[in-house]
N, C-alpha and C positions, 0 to 999 in steps of 0.2 A: 651405756644405760645403767641406771641404778636398779637394784633389786627392789621388790615391793616394800614400801615403808608401812609398817603396821601401825594402826591407830588403836590405842588402848581404850577400854570402856571409860576409864577415868578421864582421859583426854577428850573423848567424845562428849562426855557429860559436861565437862567444863566449857567446851565449845558451844554447847547448847545455851549458855548464858548470853550469847550474842542476841538471842531473841528479846532481851531486855530493850534493845534498840527500837524494834517495831512497837513494843509495848509502851515505850516512852513517847514515841510519836503519836500513838493512839491516844495516850493521856493528854498530850499537849493540844492535839487537834479535836479532842472530845469526839472521837469516832464511835465510841460505844462498842468496840470490838474486842475488849479484853477477854471475855469469856470464850468467844469464838476462836481467838488466836491460841489461847492456852489449850482448849479442848482439841483443836485441829492439830496442834503440834504434838500433844500427847498421843492422840489417835495414830498419827503418822508414825511415831516412834514405835509404839506397841505393835501396830499392824506390820511394819517392816521387819521387826525382830521376829515376830511369829511366822511371817512368810519365809524369812531366812531359815529358821529352824525347820519349817516344813519342806522347803526346797532341798535342804541337806538330806532329809529323809527321802524325798522324791528322787533325787539324783542317785542315792544309794540303792533304792528299790528298783528304779529304772524299768518299770512294768509298762508294757504297751497299753494295756487296758486302763490302768490308772492314769497314764498320760493322756489318753483320748478322753476319758471322763473329765479330767481337769481342764482340757481345752474346751469341751462343751460347756462346762460350768463358767469358764471365762467368757465365752460367747453369750451365754444366757444372761450373765450379769451385765455385760456390755450392752446387750439389747434393751434390757430394762432401764439402764441409765440413759440411753439415747432417747427412748420414748418419754421417760420422766422429765428430762431436761427440755424436751421439745413441747411439753404441755399438751400432749395429744393422748387420746384414749389408748390404753395398752392392748386390750383384747384384739381389735381388728388389725393392729399394726405389728403385733409381735412376730408373726410368721414372716411377713415381708422383710422386716429389718434383720431378723435372725438369719434368714436365708441369704440376705445380702452380705452379712458379715462372713458367713461360711463360704460363699461364692468367691470372696476375695482371699480369705485366709488359707483354705485348703490347697488351691493350686500353687500359691506362692510358697507355702511350706514344702510342698512336694518338689518344686523346682530347686529351692535353696538346699534342702537336705539331701535330695537324691542327685541332682545335677551339679551342685556346686561344692558343698562341704563334705558330703558322704561320711558322716560320723559312723562309728560302730558301737552299738547297733544304730540303724538308721533313725529309730525313734528315740534316740538318746535324750533324756530329759534335760541334760545340760544345755542342749541346743534348742530342742523343740519348745520348751516352756518359755524361755526368755524371748525367743524370736516371735512366738505367738503373742506374748504380752506386749511387745513393742508395736507389732502390727495392729493389734486390736486397740491398744491404748491411743495410738495416734490417729485412728480412723473415727473415734467417737465424735470429736468436735466437728469433723467434716459432715458426718451423717446428721448431727443435730442442726447444723446450719442449713443443710439441704432440705430437711423436712420442714423447718420453720419457713424457709424461703418458698417452698412449694405451696404450702397451705395458706401462707399470707398472700401469695399471688392469686389464688382462687378467690380470696375475699377482696383484695385491693383492685384486681383487674377483672372483676366479675363481668362487667359489660363487654370487655374484649372477648372473654371466654364464651359468653352466651352469643355474642355476635358471630363468632366462628361456627358455633353449632347451628345457628340460624341459617348460615350460608351453605350448610350441607356437610360441614366437617364432622368426622366421627369424634367421639369423646377423646380418643387417644390422640388424634390429630390436633384437636383444640388445646389439649393439655401439653403438647410437645414443647411449645415455647417456654412454658413454665418449668418443665423438666430441664430443658436446656439451660435456663438461667440459674436454676438451683444447683446444677452440677458445676457450672462456672463459678458460682459463689463459694461452693464447698472447696474447690481446688485453689482458689486465690491465695489463701495463707501458705499452702504447701509450695506453690510456684514461687511466691515471694521468698520463702525460706530457702528453697533450692538455689535461687539466683544469687543469694547473698552468703551462702555457706562457704566458709573458708576466708571470706573477706570481712564480714561483719560478725559472724558467729562461728564458734567451734562446737559441733554437736556434742551432746552429753556422753554418748557411748564412746566416741573417739577420745574425748578428754579423759574419761574414766580409765580406758585402756592404757593411755599414755601415762597417767598417774600411777597405774599399777605396774609399769615397767615394760609394757609392750612397745616394740619398735614402731615409731610413728607411721611408717609406710604401711605396715601390716594393719595398724589401727585405721588408717585411711581406707584401705581396701574393704575392711568390714563395714566401715561407715557408709561407703558408697553403696554397698549391697543393701544395707538397711534403708537408706534414704530412697533408693529406687523402688525397693519393695513397698515401703510405706506409701509412696505416691501411687503406685499401681493398686495397692490395697484400697486406698481411699476411692479412686475412680471406679474400681470394680464394685465395691460394696455399695457406694452411693448410687451408681447407675442401676444396679440390680434392685436395690431397695426401692428406688423411686418408680421403676417400671412395674414392679410387683404391687407396690402400693396403689398406683393409679389404676391398675387392672382390677384390683380388689375393691377399691373404695369409690370408684366412679361407676354408677349403674349404666345400663344401655342407653338411657335417655340423656345421660350427661350430668346427672345430679351428683354432686360431691357429698359423700355420706359422713364426712368427718370435718370438724372445724378445729382450728388451733386456738380458739378463744379460751383463755385460762378459766373462764367461768362457765364454760360449756364443753365439758370433756366427754360427753356421751355421744354415741352414734346417733345422727339425726334420723 
């Protein structure tokens, strides 16, 4: 195995000129994305450099309370992003979604850090922060899909829902098929990715470790841990969020208090 090959800032800057390709395609196809591409690329570069500098400080400080606060901030931002992308009102949904993310994140971090890796100290920022970031980041899309699917079902299958209520089902029983379908939809991309990993795709973390000089078998072990944890994180966070959401936003008579209509984001 070769040692780590360093990339200089000059080399990285020159590599950035490869973005001229999508800019050229944008011009040829008249996509009107020039400003968005440039701004997104600049934001990505600046944000990653700043996060890298911050993480260096965080790893050196290695404070339990700073790490916990950073985790909570990540979960708060993730919750806000999920609700925003779902086009649903933030106030009534914030606690259910935030609780769902924590319900998935905390047990998994506990199992991985205490039962598997056992870093010293156990709250080592070098392991805690990247693991939490991967778990939270990969659960965002699943939660967005699940929420959109759930509230779309209440609108598109309203007759079915009201029919179950009329037949004597409780609001929770009437909503159960919608929760079931939403969870299935949220898990579909992860299941497809898991079934093709190693044949169609090589995951990013594993590829990065191999490029950094880590033995491929060690990289595969870490990648398996991450992929399993991500799948468990998605199903835990989505299921918890949907159950809490339906409990809070469906009144005893079965009326759904929130719509996913982009033009009607207020509680009914």
